[in-house]
N, C-alpha and C positions, 0 to 999 in steps of 0.2 A: 727560445729561438732568441735572435738579438734584434733588439728596438733597432729602428730605419734612423740613420740620422741626416738631418735635413742639409748638412754639408756634402753627402754625396746626389744631390739632386741640381739640374741644371740649367732653370728654365729663366734668370734671371731677376726675379723676383721674389726677397725674402719671404712676403708675406703667401705666397704660391707654394714655396718650397715649405716651409713648415705649416701649409694646410695637408699637403701631400704626404709630408711624413706622420703628421697626426691622426689623417686618415688612415693611412696603413696601419698603422699603427693599433687603433680600433677593429680595423679590418681582422686583424689577424687575431683578436683575441674572439671574434665570431665570425669565422671563414665560411660558414654554411646558410644558405635562405638567401632572402634578397636586401636589398641598401638597408630598407628601414631595419631589417633585424638583424644586420652588421652595424649599422650608424645607429644604435640606441636615443640618442639624445635627440632634440630635433635643433637644434643649434650646430650637431655633427652631419644632421643629413644634408642640414640646406646648405652649408658648406660645402660639402662633399658634392654635391649636384651642382653648385657654381663652377667646381674650381673643374672638374671633368670635361665641362662645359665652353671651359674659358678657352680661347682660341689659340693663348701662349701655352697650354699645355696640349702637350701631340703625343701619341701612341709611341714615335719614335725616340723623342727625349727620356720618358718615362724606360722604355726599354736601355736607352744606352749609357743612364746613369744604371740600373744592373749589371750590363755589362761593363764597365768600370771599375765594380767593384768584384766582377768573377776574376777578372783580368789582375788586379790585387791580389786574389785568391791563390792562383796562380803563379804569381811573380817569387820566385823561388825553385817553384818544383821542377823535378827532372825526370823526363820520362815520358809514358803517352799517354796521349786524352782521347777520347772518345767523344765526336760529336753527330750525334743519334738524332737524323732527318726522321719527320713523317707528319703526315697530314691527319687532322680531326676537323668533322664536321660540328659548328657551332646553331644550334637551331632555334631559330629567334621568331619561329612562325606567328606568334603571337605579337610582335610588337608590331607597328604600323608606324615604318621608318622607312625614309625613300632612300634609296641606294645599296639594301639587299641583294640579292641573288638567289636563284633557286637552288634548292640541296634535296639529298637524297633521289628519289624517283622525279622532282621537279615542281613537286605539289606544294612544297615547303618553302620557306624562305630562312637567307641566315647567310652566314659566312663560314670559309674555310680556312681553318689556322694551320698555317704550314708553320712545324715548332724544330728550332736545332738546341738539344738541349747535350750541354755539355759534362763528362761522366769519365772519371776515374777508374779505369778495370780495375787494377789492383786492387783495387780498397771497395769499389763500386760505391764509389760517394758519388753525389751531385754538386757538379761547381755551380751549373746556373743554367739561366735560357741566354743562348747568345745570340739569337735570331728567333722574327716572330714576321711570319709577311701574310695576312689577311687578307684573303682573295674572294672576290667576288665574280662566281662563274655567272659570266655572258649568256643571255638568250640568243644559242646557234641560231642565225636565219636557215628555213627550208631552201636544198638547192645550194647550200657553197659549195663550193669547189676546194679542191684539195688544196691549192694553189694559197689560197685566202684564209684557209683553215692556220697553214702554218704562219701565215703572214702574222699574225694576228698577236698583237703585245700581249693581252687576256689570256693566253693559251697556257691552261690549267700543267701542263708537261715542263712548261718554262720555269714552275715555282721550285724544283731540284737545282737545276741552274742559278739561280739568282740567290738560295739560298747561301752556296758556299763563295757567291760571287761579289756578297754582300759583309764579308766575316773580315775584323777586323787582324792584324798580326798580333801573333803567340808571343808568351815573352821566350828570351832565350831559352832553350834546355828543352822546352816542351814540342813532342812530335804529334801532330794531330790525324786522325784517319777518321775520314768519313763514312756513316754505318747506314743502312739503309734497306726496305723491306724493294718486294716485287713491286710497288709499284715503280719504283727509280731505274728500273732495269730499259734503261733509254739509250738509246746509240748517243744522243744528244747530249745528253749528262756525261755519260761515261768518257766521250770524247772528248769534253770541256775538264774532267778530272785530270786524264792523261796529257794535255794540254797545259794546263795549270801547274803541275807537278805535284796536284797533290794525291795521298793514298786514299785509298777509300775499298772499301767492302759492300759487294751490292749482294742482294741475293738474287738469283735470274729465275725470271718469271718465263723469255721465250727461247724453246729449245732452236737457235740461231745457228744460219750455217758458215760452218769452218774454212778455212782457207786452208788447201793441202799442205801438208810438209814437206819441202825440199829435199829435206836432209832425207825424211822417212820414204821418199819415190825413189832417191838414190840408191839405198841403202837395198830397197825391194830388186830395183837393177841387177844390181852386182850380188846377187846372192845364189846360189844355184840350187834352189830345192825349186821341187815340180810346178806345176802350174796351179795344182790344187793348192798350196801353201802360199803361193804368192796370191791368190784369190782371196785368203782367209785373211790374209794382212793388207788388204785395202781398209785403207782408215776412215774410219765413219768422220762425215762431213756432215754432223749434226751433234751440236753441243750436249744435251741432253745425256743422248743414246753414247757419246764417246766417255762420258763422264761413268755413267751407270755399267759402263761395259769393263770399265776398269776392276782390275782385283783389289781388294781391301787393303793398306799398305802399314794398317795399325789398329789397335783401338784402345780406347780411355773410357771413363765413367763421366757422364755432363749430368749438373742438377738442371732442371727444367721446371717450369711452372704444372704442376698440376691441373686437370680439368677441375674440378669439384676445391681449388683453392691449394694451398701448400706449396710443396716440391716433392718431386720424384726425382729418382736417378734412373739415367736411360743411359745403355752401353753405347757406343757408335764407333763406327766404322770409319775409317778415313780413308779415300783416296785423293789423286792429284794429280793434274797434268798442266802444263803451258798450251793454251792454246792461242788460237791468232781468230777473231771474231772476223765477219766479213759485215761491213754496214749495209743497209738496205739497199739496193738498186735506185728506189726513187726515193731520195733524201724525206725523212723524218724529223726536220727540224734541222738544227745548223751542226754540221759535221762532215766531214772530210768524208774519199771513198774508199782510203787505203784501208787494210786490213788493222785491227787494234791488237795488240799483244796483250794477253793478262792472264792468271793463273787460275783455273776452274778446279774450286777445292768442292768434293760430295762426300756429306757425310749422312750415313743411313742409320736408323737403329737398329738391332740386332738384338735386343733384349726384347721378351715380349711385353707390349707395353700393357697398360690397365685395361680390363675390357671395355670397350666402347670408346677404346682410345685409337687413333691411326697412328702406326710407326713413324718417326720424325724422318724425314728426308730433304737437306737441305743442301742446293746449289749453287755455291757461292762466287762471285770473280771479285778477283781485287787483283792491282799490280803492285802488292806486297810480295818481296821474292820467296818460295816454298818449294822447300827444297828438302824437307827434312819432317819426320811425324809432331817435333817440336813447334814448329812453325805452322804446319795445317793446323795444331789444336791450337794454337793460338789467335788464328784467325778464326776460326770456331768459338771459341771460347769469346773473344772480342764483340761478336756477330750474338751470343746469347745475352750479350749487354742490352738490345735492343728493345726487350721486353719492359726497359724501364719507362723508355717514352712512354709507352703505355701506362706504364703506372702514373705519371706525372697527368697524364688526361686524365686519368680519371680520378686525378686528384683535385683537378682544377673544377671537373662537373662536378663529382658526388660530394667534395669536401668544400668547393670555393663557391660553388652555385653560379658559375660562369655562364650557363644557359637563364639563370632565375634574373639576371636584371633588367630591371623595365627604365629604359631610355629612351628620349623623344629625338635624341638627332644622333645621327650615325656617328658625328665627331666623339660625342660624348660616349656612345656605345667602343669608341676604338679605346677611349682612355682606361675606361675601367676595364677593361679586357686585358691592356697592358699590365695595370696595376694586380687583377686578381690572378695574372700569370705569374708574375714574379710571385706570390704571395703562394701560389702552388708549388713554385720551388723549394720553399721552404718548408711548405706540410710535407712532400716529399725527403727532403732532408734528415730532419726529423728521424723518422724510418730508417732512412740511412745509418745514424748516428748508433740509433738502437741495437744494429746489424754489423759496425764496426768490430772486426776481431781483434784492432791496435788496440782500441780504449776500451773494452770489456772489463777489463780489472783493474782498471787504471782507478785512483777513485773519483768520485761524481761527483764532487765539490770541485777540482779540477777543471770538468768541462759546465757544470749548473749553477745558478745561484744556491746560495750556500742554505739561504732560507729555501727554497726549492725542494732541495736536497733533506733539512730537516724533516718539511713538512710530509714526504713523501717516505722518511722512514720511521714515521709516527703512524703512518696511515697503515706500512705494512708489518708494523711491530720490531723491525728492525732494531739489535743492540744499541750500536752506538751509528748516527749518521755521520761520524769522521770517517771509518770504514767502511765505507755503504760502496760498493763499487759502483761504475755508471751500469754495465751490464744489470745490476740489482734494482740500481732507482728507474730506468726506462721498462723493466719489469712492473715496479710498484706503478711506474706511470698507467700502462698498456690496463694493468687492473683497476685503476680508476675509470677508466673508459668502457670496461665490460667485458675484458679478455682475461678466459678461462679455461685456455687451453695449455696444454705442455709446450713449456719454449721451447723444449730443447728438440721438440718434434717441427712442431708448427709455430716460429718467431710467432709476435704481432704484427699486424700491419699498420698502415699508414692511420687509419679510418678509428683504433682507439688509443691508438699512441695520441692522436690530436685532442680527442675526444677527453682521456685525462689531464693532457696537459693543460688545455684551457681548465679543467675543474683543478688543476692544482696552481693555476694561475687567480682564480678566483679566490681561493683558500691564501695566498699572499696576500693578495688583496684588502682582505676582510682584518689578517694581523699588523699589515701596515697602517689600516684606519682607525685600529684599535691602540695602535703605537702612539695613532695623535693625537687620539683623544685623552690618553695617558699624561702626553706631554703636558694639553693643555689645564687635565686639571690639577697636576701639577702645578704647572706655573696660577693657577690660579689659588690653591692653598698656601702658597709660598707668601701672595700678595696677602693673603688673610693673617698669616704668621707676623709678616711686617708690618701691619697697619695699613697697607695703603688700597684704599676704595679700589672697587670694579664696576666696571659700566654695564 
């Protein structure tokens, strides 16, 4: 994992820049647990608390610095990048902080974090966190009218629109597609995406009403078949019903997460059609009244799923053209990358302890969330590097510090550390973290990788300290040999 440079932070205060850089690097060595467990030394802990509560340090500034580094990573990249949007609950019911909202069933306190994670689908590489909105759920008064509810600026349904509206322009050559789950199946969001000229993939939740296709109706009027056939060809004017009635247009095998962990293969049957979805008669947000033209893609699992598992069915809406099996398959595979944001949420909660933070101010809590959210990207990126097919057979010393490669080779009893591949290195690191499974059937996850990586970092630190002591001992011996007195 690369250390954070203070040059990438923009607070206008060199001391704050240095403190943030040091605090992040200390947290990266011990990502789990509370702040006292991450920042072991008292000076580091006190300095961290002061920095988080400093008014110059803001949630937005920390994420903007990280976003700038993400844009640098994309410089020169040609091709598609997915921005995966999703919301997760951060529960802080144990904290006595003013400004927290209700979460869950209304009895808990906390925040909603709406994250936008950038991923390169071709390699499943995590670029970084391009946006994060911390939302406080307001207490809605009883009897609130629909008009007042829609006019509220803190309405949760606005998060999807706000998330994409606040994104920076991408470098030349980068084609962005917004990917989101059923929670984003909102007319307001889809209308905004189409109006802004952005490409999107949304999993459909609502069986929306469709506009009748005038060309299909004209063709039916010109047909000379009997009335029964004409009645059979009456178009289905509901989205889900229309797509489910389509015959399969092709099949392929997709790797999906298994219920008990790992992966399984599912044979998916695909069908697609261009549809016109009709906005609700009574507006539900800020959108027009004209029908929205999108492509509907349905992917259904036709192979028998494992016992106790329901077969997959995805109904996806997109404004990307879908006129062939290859284009439909690409849409489905891009949506399948959405699981990476679920892994990211697991990384910041289980791996970085983002809900274990004991802060006393909302400002400080926001800043801790920002820093740990960036740390979660590094945790997840380590797993992606371990699974990248393009670097598996390359020498590990090209991607990691040579000292770490030597120690990993020694621990795994590898014959020659210079010939150790990246795949062999990450498997050795995972075994340091407790990994005991077959890597070809179930590759190591981020938990064992990060646990092993921290152990490897501790081993490297021990070697560095021994080297420093050896240098000091050699210097003392040289002084004695020259007859120079020592203090």
